[in-house]
C-alpha positions, 0 to 999 in steps of 0.5 A: 482498476488498480492504483495509478502507476504514477501514484505508485511511483511516489508512494512509500510506507509511512513507517519505513519510508520504502516504496510499496507494492500492489498485492491481492489483485490491487486490493492492498499495497505491501511494504517489503521491509515491515510487511504492512499491507495498506488498504485500497479503497473502492475508489482506488485511493490507498489509505496510507495510515499505520492504524489501517494497515495489517501486517502479513507474513 
């Protein structure tokens, strides 16, 4: 089950303050500006911590 669309409307990258978009079939949320991908846990709760994010191309 993907992240709730209402939650996606308010989630932003904690570094850039830009809206994030789902990637990897909902397993992560990516910031288009800094390219950080924040993981989404098994319970569909995003982990929006800089230390947990990975930078992707």
